[in-house]
N, C-alpha and C positions, 0 to 999 in steps of 0.2 A: 576450814581449820584455823585460819588466822583472820578472824573478823576484826581483831583489835590488837595493835602492837605497842608495846611501851619501849621507848628508846631511852636509856639512862645515859646522861652526858655530864662531863665535869670540867669542860673547857680545853682539854687536851687535843692534839692532833689526832690521836688514836680514837677518841670519842667521837669527833667530827666525822672521821672516816666510817665509823660504825654507823653513825647517824645517816650518812649517804646511802649506805647499803640497806639500812633499815626502812629509809623512805622508798627506795626501789623496790623493795620487797613488798611494802605496803601498796605500791602501785600496781604490781603484778596481781596481788590478791584482793585488790580494792578494799583494803583493810583501813579503818580508823587508826590514828596515831595519836598517842600521848607521849610528850617528851618531858622527862623529869629530871630535875637538878636537885640534888640532895646537899644542903649545907651541913656539914658534919658538926654534930654536937661538940666533939672534942676541939674543933677548930673555933667555935664560938666560945668555949670555956678559955681557950688561951687568949682570945682577944681581950685587950687591956682596957678598951673604952667602948662606949656605945657607937662612936664613929667607926671603930674597926669592925665591930659587928655588923654595921650598916654597909660598910664596903665589901664584906664577905657576901652579904645578900645581894648587893648591886652587881658583884661579879657574876652570881648565878643568873641574874636578870639579863645581864649581857650576853652570856652564853646562850641562853634560851632565845634571845633575839637574833643571834647568829643562825641558829637551826631554823627559825621561822623563815629567815631570808632563803636558806637552802630549800626549804620546802616550797616557798613561793616560786622559786625558779623552775621547779618542775610541776608546779600547779597542784600541790598536794596540801590539803588543809590539815592543820595539826592543832592539837591542845596542848599547851604548856603548863607545868606546875613546878613552883618553887617550893620545896618543903625542907624540913629539918629533921635530924635524927641520925641514927647510924645507917650508913649508906646501903649496905646489903638488906638489912632488915627493913627499911623503909621502902626500898625498891621492890622487894618482894611482897610487902603489904600493899603498896600501891597498885602493883599488877593485880592482885587478888581483888582489891576494892573495884577495879576497872573491868574486872572479868576479862583479862587480856589472854590472847592465846599464844603470845610469844614475847619474850623480853630480848632486847638487842643491847649489847655492851661492847666496849672495845677493851682489848687486852693491854695492860700497862699504861694506864692512865695516869695523870698527875694532879694532885690536889694544888690549891692556891698557895700551899706552904712548900711545894717542891717535894711532897711525899708521894710515893707510889699509892695510888687509891684504887683505881678499877682493876689492877691486877689482883690485889688482894680482895677487893670486893667481889670480883668475879667468882673466885672459888667459894667465898662465904655464901654468895647468892645460890650456887649450885647446890649447897647443902640445905638452903632455907626454902627455895622456891619450888612450888608444885607446877610452875608454868615452864615450859621449854625455854632454853636460853640460847641465843644466837650470838656467838663469841667472835668478834672480828679481830684478828691479831695485827700487831704492828707492821708486820711484813707483808700483809695482804696487798695484792695489786689495786690500783685505782678503779679497774673495771668493776662495775656494779651490776651489770645485767646479764653477764654470761656465766651460767652454771651448766655447761654443756656436759660434764661428766661429774657425777655425784656418787660418793661412796658410802655404803652402809656396811660397816663391820658389824658382824653377828656372831653370838655365842649360842643361839638357840633360846635365850631367856626370854621372859615376857617383855622386859622393858627393851631389849633389842627389837623384838617384834613391833612394839610401839614406834621405835625409832624407825623401822622400815616403812611403817605406814606415813610417818612424816616425811621420810624420804620420797615416797610415792607422790605425796602431795606436792611437794617442791618440784619434783620432775615433771609433773603435769603442767604446772605453771610455767615453767621455763623450757619445756621440751627436751629435758635432759635424758641422758642415757645413765641408767642406775648400776652401778658396780656393787655386787654383794659379795663380801669377803669373809672368809673364816681363816683365822691363823691358828695353825697347830703348833703349840709351844712344847717342844720335846724335852727342854730343859725342866720345865715345871712338871711335866708328865713323868720324867724321870726321878723326881723326887720321892716317888713312892716305890721305887725299885732299888736293886743293888747298883753298886757303883759301875757294874759291868756294862750298864746301858740297857736300852730297851730292844726287845726282839722284833724282828721284821714284822711278824703276825700282828704285834700290838700296834706298831705304828701304822700298818694298813688299816687297823680297825678305827684308830684315831682319825686318819684321813677319809676314811669311808663315812664316818660320824659327821665330819666337817662337810662332806659332799652332801649329806642329807639335810644338814642345817641350812646350807646356802640354797639348795633347790626348794626347800619349803619356803624360805623367805622370797625367793624369786618368783615362785607361783603366786604367792600373795601380792606381791607388788606388781606382777605382770597383769593380775586381773584388774588392776587400776589403770591399765593403759600404757605406761612407760616402757620403753625398751630396756631390757635387763640383760646383763652379763654376769657370770658367777665365777669365783675363784677361790681355791684352797691353797694356801702357801704354808710350807713348813718351816718353822725357825728353830735352829739348832744352838744359836748363841744365847748368851745369858741376858741380852736385851729384850727378849721375849716378844709379847704380843704388840706393844707399842711400836717396836722397831719394824716388825712385819707390816703393820699399817702405814708407817712412814714410808717404807721403801715402795709400797704399792702407790701411795700418793704421788711419790716423785717419778715412778717409772710410767705411770698411766696419765700423768698430768690432770689429776683430780682438781676440780674447782671448789667442792664443798664436802665436808664430811658430815654425816648425819648418824649420830650414835647414842646409846643410853648411858647414863651416868653410873648406874649400878646394875650388875648382872652376875651370872655364874658361868664359869667355864665349863668345858667338857667334862672335867673331873669334879665339878660340883664346887670349886673354890670361887670366892668373890674375886673378880678381876677387872671388870669394866670400869669400876670406880678408879683404881689406880692407873689403868690404862688410859682412861679418859683425862685424868689430871696430867699425866705424862704428855699426852698429844696436845692438850691445851697450851702447854709450856713451849712446845717445840715446832708445832706445824705452822707454816706460813699461809695457809688457807683457812677460811672460816670454818668453825665447827658449830653445828646445830646440836645441842645436848638435850636430850629428853630426860628429865630429872626424876620422873616417877611414873611407874606403869599405871595405865587407866584400867587395868584389868581387876 
């Protein structure tokens, strides 16, 4: 599933940490690695001389050399590319050109001008890329080889099912236990009803539906070999599904979340896009985002 991995770097500590995780991922899956640095067109336009433009490119070359040293330390060959353009668009294009199976980025990176780059680029990339994106947050631990407990939130959608297959592949590589979770958002469900609240029978149906969703996903994942545990949690606060996922991550010491970027809830509303966006901003564990269903 991950024969080739593209790692996007920008010289920040967060991007370097993401590169370390990406290189370790490549070692486990025996994947080829391309490391790309994009010199932003806007930065080049702001440069006042040819020397300033040259320094921007030299900065990129230096960053790529540093990643080459990291790769050499773990005996992992890589290919590096210095390119120019709009970062999110160019990274997505480059990954497509290289037929990559995964893109790795850090959350909250910095450009040479002190402007937040990979934070904004990350979200743009999720909208543009057909390739799954592995996002490493600023608060992620330095450990790169331990994904003992992996979480797959699911709403029963096709893209969530694709995410489950990615979760199964990662779990096989790392010997992980896969946690399959469905969050029943009672506040969202109650929006379709009177202010008096939901009836017990309807809540039971929501939870039964969630049980069916996680069992279906668990069966598919279990067929691939990993150990699987399932859970359905009920959220009554206005924080909704993202809060339920965050609580589960904290309570069960999850090391990695694998989820779809766009999906449908039990009530047919699009939710995983906003849920994923919220989680990417708030989780301190990496998130592997499947950006488009392959079905």
